[in-house]
N, C-alpha and C positions, 0 to 999 in steps of 0.2 A: 611147257614147265610145269603145269599142272598137275598132267601126270606124271612127270617124271618126282615133282616132289612128293604127289600122293603116294606113289610106289615106294619111296624110301619113306616118308612119315608111316605107310601101312606096316614097316615093318615094327613100328614099335619103339617104348624107349630102351625094353631090353636087351633088343636087337643092335639100334641104331647106335645108343651111346657106347659101347663096346668098340665099336667099329671105327667112330669118331675119336676115343679117346684111344686107340691101338696109334692110329694113322699121327694123331699129333703128337700121341710120345717119341712115334720114330724120329717125326719132322725136327721137335726141341733135340734131338741130343741122345732118347734112353737107347738102350738096346731094345732088340726085339721084343726080348722073351719078357723083360723086366713090363714093357710097354704093353705087351697082350695078356699079361698076367691082370695090370690094375686095369687095364680096359673089362676084361670079364669080371672080376670082382663088383665093378658098377654096374653091369650088367645081372650079376646074381644080385646086388642090392635091390634093383627095378623090380626083379621079378619075385624075389621074396618080399618087398614091398605089398605088388601088385596081389600077390598073392593075403596078404595078412587085410590089405583094402578091401578087397574082394571079398574074404570071410566075414567083415565088418559089415558090407552092403547086403551079401545075400544071408545073414543071419537076423540081423534086423529087420529084413525086407518083406518079408511075411510076416511076422509080429506086427511093425509098424503098420500095413496094409488093412490089419483086422483092426489096430485099436483105432484106423481112420473110420471103419466102416462100421463096428459096435457106437462110436459115440460121433457117427456123421461129420466126419472133420473132411470132406471133400470138398478141394478149393481148385481153382479155375487153369490152374498153370502146372501143365506134369514138370517135375522133375528129371532133367535129361541126366544127370551128372555132366562131370567131367570130361568124359573119353567122348561124351557127342558134343561138347562145345572145342574140344580140339580140334576135330573132324570135321566142324563146321568151318573153323579156324581155317587147317589148313587147305580142305580143297573147294578155295575159291582163287580167284587171280591173285588176290593181296596176298592168301598165302604161301602160294607159289613160288613168291619173289620176297619174300618177307626176309629169309636167310642172310641169302646176299646182301641184300639194300641193307638190313640194322649192322651186318659186321660191316659194310662201307662207312657208316656212321659210326659206327665204334672207333675205328680207326682214326675219324677224322675227328672225334672228340678228342683222342690221344695225342695225335700233334698237335691238337692246337691245346694243350692240358687243360681242357675243358672238362676231365674225366680221369680219375685213375683208378676205374673197373674193366678189364677186358671181361669181356661176357663170352663166357664159352660153355654155359649153361643153353646149349641150341634147342634142346628138347622143349624147352619153355619160353621158346618165343611163339607159341602158338596163343599166350597170352597178350603179344603184339597184333598177332595176325586175327584173332580174334576181333578187338575194338575197330580193327579196318573193317574186315569184314562186316561187321552189323551195320559201319558209317556207309559204306559201299551199296549196301544194299538199301539201304535207307535213303540215301542221296541218288543211288543210281547213278554213282560218276566215282570210276575208281580212283582217280586221282583226291579227290575229299577220303576217302579209304585207306589209302599210303600216308596221308597229312596225317592223320589221327593216328598210325600207328608209330610212326617217327617220332611223332610227338611224345605220345606214352612212353616211348623207348629210351628218349633222349632225359626224361624226368624220372623214369626210372631208375637209369646210369648214375645219374647225380644223388636223387635217394640214395642210391649203392653206397656213394660215395660215404655222404654225411653220416650214415650210421653203420659204416668200418667197424671204426674205433672201438664200437661201445658194444658191438656184434665179436670182435676178434677176443674182446677185455673179456665177456661174458661166460662163451663157450669154448670149453678145455680145447686146444687144439684144432684151432682155427683161424691161427696167424697166414696175414696174407690173402685173406676168403673175404667177399664181400659176395649179397645175397640181392643180384640183379633180376627179381621176380615181382613184376608188380602189383600181382596178389597180397604177396606179405607186404610190401612197403604202402600199399594202399589203406595199411591202418597205423602208420605210425603215427600222422596228425591225431587220429582220436587216442592213442595212446598219451603224446606227447599232452595235450590238454586235459586230459582225465588225470593221468599221472600228478601235474601240477594242482588240479582241485582236488585232489583228496590228500593229497600233502598238506593241504590249508585248513581241513577238517582239524580240530583239536582229538587228539588223542586216537586218530587214525595211525599212526607209526606205530604204535603198540598191536596194531593185528598183522604184523610185520610177519608173516609164516609164509616161508618158500615148501614145496614138494619134501625135503630134507628134515625140514621142521614139524609137517604135518606128522613124519615117519615116526618121529623122536615122543610127537605130543599125544598122538594116537594110536600109535603103534601098529598093529597089522592094519587098523582100521584106515589109516592112513597112507596104505600102498598104495597104489594107481591098480596090481594084481588086484586086490582085495574091493576096489572101487566099481573096478570092470564086473569085475561078480555079481554085487549088488545091484548096481543098477542094471545088468541084461536078466537078471530075476524080476528086478521092476518091472521091467518094460514086456517081459513074457508073461506077468502075471495080469500087466493089465491089457493084454490081447483075451483073454477069457470073459467069456459073458456071464459067467455066473461059478457059483462054488462050487458046484459038479463039476464042470471044464476046469475050472482051478485044481482041484483033487487029480482029476485024470491026467493032467499036462502037467504034472508034477514033475515028470523026467525032463520034458523039452522044455521047462522053466530052467530047471537046473542046468542044463546044457546049454541054453542059450548065455548062463552065467557065465559055465566057463569057458566059452567060445570067445564072450565079452573081457573075460581075462586074460585069454591068451594071447589078445592083441594086445591091449598095454602092455604085456611083459614081453611079447616077444618085438615088436616095433623097434626098442631100443638097439636090441641084439642085431636088427637087420641094419640101422642106419649103420652099426659101425665096420660093416662091409665097404659102405660108402667113401668114410672116411681113409682106412687101409686103400682101397682102391685110388682115388682122388691125389691122398696126398704126394705120390712121388710126380704127379702129372704136375700140381698144382706148385710144389719146388721148385722144378725144371724150368716150369713156364715163367717162375718170376724172375729165376735167375739169367734166362734170355733175351727177357726184355731189360730188364738191366743192364745189360751187357750193349746191346740194340739203342736204348734212347737215353738221351741223354739226363741226368737229374732224374731219373725213373726212380729212386727210391720210394718205396711207400705204396708202388703198383698193387694193386689187386684181383685177384682171378675172380671172376664172379661165376657159383656153383649154384646148385639145386638147394631149395631149403632143406630136401629131403634130410640131408646132412643132420640135421640138428632136431627134426621134430622128435625124436625120440626122448626130448627131455623130458621127466619128470612132471614139470608144472604143465607144460604144451599136454601131457596125455591127461594129468588130474582135469584140466580145467575142461578140456574139449569136451570126456567123457561126461562132465557134470552141465555143459551148456545143452547135450544131444535134446535129454528131455523140457530141458525148460524154453528153448526154441520153437520143438515141437510146440511145445502147448500156447505160447506166444504169437507163434505164428497164426493160430488159428481164431484168435481172439482178439487180436488188433485191426483195427478198423481199416477197410482199404486194402490189408494185403488179400493176394492170392496165390500166394507161392507157400506152397508146402514141403519142406528142404526133407527129402527121403536120399533119393541117390548122390546125393552131395555131401552126405553127412561125413563120409572119408577123407572128403577136401577139407575138414574143419579143422583139422591136424597146423595146417598150413600157414593160417592166420598169426600164429606168434612166435615165430624165429625171431623176428623182429621186435617186437614187442617186450620179449621178454627183457633185454638188457635194458631197456628204457623203466621198466616194473620191477628191473632188480628179483627177477622170478617170483615176487608177492602173489601169493596164489587169488587170492579176495581182489585188487588190482586187478592183474590179469580177466579174473573172470568178468568183473565190469566193465572194465574195456572191450573184451567179446562181447557183451552182452550188448552195449550199447552199437557197437561195431556191426552187428549182427542184426539188429532189430532194423539198421536205418538200411543195409544188406537187404534183407526183405522188399520192402519197399525200391530200390532199386533194380531189381531183378524184376518185380512187377512191375515197373515204369518201360523196361526194357524186353520185356516180354512180345509185344507184336513186333519189332525190330528183328529180334533172334530169330523169333518162328518164322519168318518170312526168308531169312538166312539158311536155315534146317531145311525147310523146306522145297527150294533149290536144290542143297545138296543133294538131299534124297532123291529129287527126281532124276539127278544125273548120276549119281552112284549106286543108287539102291539100298546103300548102306542103312544095316537096321537100326543101328546105333543113334541115328538121327530122324528116325520117323517117329513121329509125335502122334500119338493116339484122336481118334477122331473127338472134334468137342473141345479140344483142350488145346493151351498156347501151351509154347514152350519156354524154360528157362534154367537154369542154370547157378549155385550157388558161386562158382568158383569163377572168380576174378568179374561177374555180373553183377557181383554185391560191392565191388569194389569202389571207393570214391573217384579214381581217377575212370575209370570206365565210362562210369555217369557224367563228370562233368566234360570231358573229354567230347562223349558222344552229343550232347545238348550245346556243347559252343561252336561243333564243327558243322550237327545236322542242325541243330534249331535258327540259331543264330548266323549262319554259312558266314561271310566275310568279316562281321564284325566281330562272331566269336575266334573264327581264326587268327583275327590280328590281336583279339585280348591273349590267345593262346601263345601267340609267338613271341609278344613281348615278355610275358610272364617266363619264358621257357629261356629265351635270351636273359633274362636278369640272373634265371638262377644259371647257366651256364656260367656269365660272365664272373657273379660272385662266387662260383664253386673252382674258377681259375685264378681268382685272385686267392681263393684260400691254398688251392695247390702251390700257386710260387711261393709263396708264404712260406709253405709248411717244408717246400724244398729248400729251401734259404735256409732258414733253421738247420735243419738237417744234415746242409753242406759245411756247414761252420764248423 
């Protein structure tokens, strides 16, 4: 099974998802040609997103490496990025079975009315496999690994339900869509608490500026495109040792600025392909489910957060956080993780946060900053266990993506920085049966309350 799923996952999201969505489209009654087109548009979207995020990490990689050398910013945990984390997740016994196990859990939850989300975002199941794999290697027990993965999956589905209404109202064209990705949902608690605190500060409401408001107030200076150019040029300038090198490198500095501007401008255009490809699948799936399940009105289709990462506020805040988080990662006492390869994943912090902050740039920035500061310590804390899992996978597969340089530990901002991963890991691994009992009680409580909410909403809709 490991070999089979490793091969399937090895196809990559750009190949895997079009196949899945084409088959799914035909199965739910869409004509083959239309289903194929939808699947291909999703694949093209993944290719475009991969190219753009690759441009971001490749362009920033060398300048940031020089910055770390010039200012002596070397830390002990090597940033492996999300591709390595996904590879570690799927190339284990937990990862080999994660898709069928989680799909079975999803079906049971639908039948028992403890969720309204049908999670077809199969590629992002690697997040659940990741926490399962880390627990598995830390405890040397595969059942603890599956336990952690399933608990994370159930909590994420319920969080997707709880955030669905605000998500659909905030983003245009997202009716019937929810986001069951634990990395995104892990930042919702931060957003709820911080947003409430900020609302109680006198006069803070006057600072309510969204991305569109920035454009009106600052003109071109408020455009994500222009901000990308400025931040790119600033990072390029910091990578110069002295004024002479600064003058000599003006072409490359300007080039880096243009590339960062291109990233900010192209991501929204690429995400529109996801929406175009997924809409027919989403509509047909909801119609089928409505026919098959009684009182199923309001069921949501779980999709990738890639659908909405092109929102202007997400782009602006992600870009502004990059230099701030790099600086803080060096000066924060006890932190050993310097995010470099993971920077492209920063866009995925905000899909579920923006509906809570209502797109307020300052609020969103503060939420992201606090969550990432805490996340740096989570990554540092989990690094020894991530390293153990990555080392084992490298020995089996010789996959260069998971090879950790000698003298370093491995880490990744993606999901390893999530409060879900940290809490589930420590309750499962550190406290064993007591921690497992706490997780079971908490999860069952969430399921019960969600079921009550779903039944109540269903009765209201059927009146």
